MARLUMGU-459331 format. One line per 8 residues: number of its first residue (from 1); their letters; for each residue x, y, z of C-alpha. Coordinates in Angstrom, 1 decimal, always signed. Each point is the difference from the previous one (the first is absolute). Example, Ala and Ser with C-alpha at 12.3 -4.5 7.8 and 13.67 -1.06 7.14 Angstrom:
1) AS) +12.3/-4.5/+7.8; +1.4/+3.4/-0.7
This chain:
1) MSHDLETL) +0.2/+0.2/+0.0; +1.2/+3.1/-0.9; +0.6/+2.7/+2.6; -2.6/+2.1/-1.3; -2.6/-2.6/+0.0; +0.9/-0.9/+3.5; -0.6/+3.7/+1.3; -3.1/+0.1/-1.9
9) YESYRTGD) -1.0/-3.2/+1.8; +1.2/+1.4/+3.5; -2.3/+3.0/-0.8; -3.0/-2.4/-0.2; +0.9/-1.5/+3.3; -0.3/+3.4/+1.8; -3.1/+0.9/+2.0; -3.1/-0.5/-1.9
17) NQFQLAGG) +1.4/+0.6/-3.6; -1.0/-3.3/-1.2; -3.6/+0.6/+1.0; -0.1/+3.5/-1.3; +1.8/-1.0/-3.3; -3.0/-2.6/-0.4; -2.6/+2.7/+0.3; -0.9/-0.1/+3.8
25) VEGITKLA) -3.3/-2.4/+0.7; -1.6/+1.1/-3.4; +2.8/-1.3/-2.0; +0.6/-3.1/+1.7; -3.6/-1.0/+0.0; +0.2/+0.7/-3.8; +3.1/-2.4/-0.1; -1.9/-2.7/+2.2
33) NDFYDQMT) -3.2/+0.2/-2.6; +2.1/-0.2/-2.8; +1.8/-3.0/+1.4; -3.1/-1.9/+0.4; -1.3/+1.5/-3.4; +3.1/-2.1/-1.6; -0.8/-3.0/+2.3; -3.3/-0.1/-1.6
41) TLPEARRI) +1.2/+0.3/-3.7; +3.5/-2.0/+0.0; -0.4/-3.5/-1.0; +3.3/-0.6/+2.3; -1.8/+1.2/+3.1; -3.2/-2.3/-0.5; +1.5/-2.3/+2.7; +0.4/+2.7/+2.5
49) LHMHPTDL) -3.1/+1.8/-0.7; -1.7/-3.3/+1.1; +1.5/+0.3/+3.2; -2.0/+3.1/+0.8; -3.6/+0.9/+0.8; -2.2/+0.5/-3.1; -0.8/+3.6/+1.3; +3.7/+1.6/-0.1
57) TESREKLA) -1.3/+3.2/+2.1; +1.8/-1.0/+3.2; +3.0/-1.5/-1.6; +0.5/+3.3/-1.7; -0.2/+1.7/+3.0; +2.4/-1.8/+2.3; +2.6/+0.1/-2.9; -0.3/+3.6/-0.3
65) RFLCGYMN) +0.2/+0.2/+4.0; +2.9/-2.3/-0.4; +2.0/+1.8/-2.4; -0.6/+3.4/+1.8; +2.1/-1.3/+2.9; +2.3/-1.8/-2.0; +0.8/+3.1/-1.9; +0.7/+1.8/+3.5
73) GPELYEEK) -3.3/+1.6/+0.3; -2.8/-0.3/+2.5; -0.4/-3.4/+1.2; -3.5/-0.5/-1.3; -0.2/-3.7/-0.1; +1.1/-0.5/+3.7; -2.5/+2.8/+1.2; -3.0/-2.1/-1.4
81) YGPIQLTP) +1.2/-3.7/+0.0; +3.1/+0.0/+2.5; +3.6/-1.0/-0.6; +0.8/-1.2/-3.6; +0.9/-3.7/-0.2; +0.3/-1.0/-3.4; +1.3/-3.4/+0.5; -2.6/-1.3/+2.2
89) AHAHLAIG) -2.8/+1.9/-2.1; +0.9/-1.8/-2.9; +1.0/-3.5/+1.4; -3.3/-1.6/-1.1; +0.6/+0.8/-3.4; +2.4/-2.1/-2.5; +2.3/+2.7/-0.9; +3.2/-1.0/-2.0
97) TTEKEAWL) +2.4/+1.7/-2.2; -2.6/+0.2/-3.0; -2.9/+1.6/+2.4; +2.9/+2.4/+1.4; +1.2/+1.0/-3.8; -3.6/+0.5/-0.9; -0.7/+2.3/+2.9; +3.3/+1.9/-0.8
105) LCMRKAMD) -1.4/+0.3/-3.9; -3.1/+1.5/+1.3; +1.7/+2.5/+2.0; +2.7/+0.9/-2.7; -3.2/+0.5/-2.6; -1.5/+2.1/+2.8; +3.1/+2.2/+0.4; +0.4/+0.4/-3.7
113) LQPYPQEF) -3.5/+1.9/+0.1; +1.4/+2.4/+2.6; +1.6/+3.3/-0.6; +2.8/-0.8/+2.2; +3.6/+0.5/-1.1; +1.4/-3.3/-1.5; +2.8/+0.0/+2.8; -2.8/+0.1/+2.5
121) KDFIMKRL) -2.0/-2.8/-1.5; +3.2/-2.2/-0.2; +0.8/+0.9/+3.7; -3.5/-1.0/+1.1; -0.2/-3.3/-2.1; +3.4/-0.9/+1.8; -1.4/+0.6/+3.3; -3.3/-1.9/-0.7
129) EIPAGRCQ) +2.1/-3.1/-0.7; +0.5/-0.5/+4.0; -3.5/-0.2/+0.8; -1.0/-2.1/-3.0; +2.6/-2.3/+0.8; -1.2/-0.1/+3.4; -3.4/-1.2/-1.2; +1.5/-3.0/-1.8
137) NRP) -0.4/-3.2/+1.7; +0.7/-2.4/-2.9; +2.9/-0.6/-2.6
């Protein structure tokens, strides 16, 4: 990674810069909605779509709340649902590499729809590999 990119990434880690660059609650809610819109249309995501309830309203809200906190904004998920426990929350689902990659594909496609700088999109996608990996419980 170049020095300039390291400096840029460090600025993203400062305060609530990620949250602000993502457009605050409104921008992150749009990202979450675009994510689930991708999930409902991408053939690669069919399997993970079927792991969700038919009505995605609560799923969309939970993802938006999670992302707000994950991007150093307000801990909206925790305020409503308590501490985030990704591994136990997904333990009942068969999530392998294929499902993890489908989730990341949906997020990548949703990111592409956002007006964020490309470096910020890349930074967030790299960060989201961590929680995606924590949900994986199969090879």
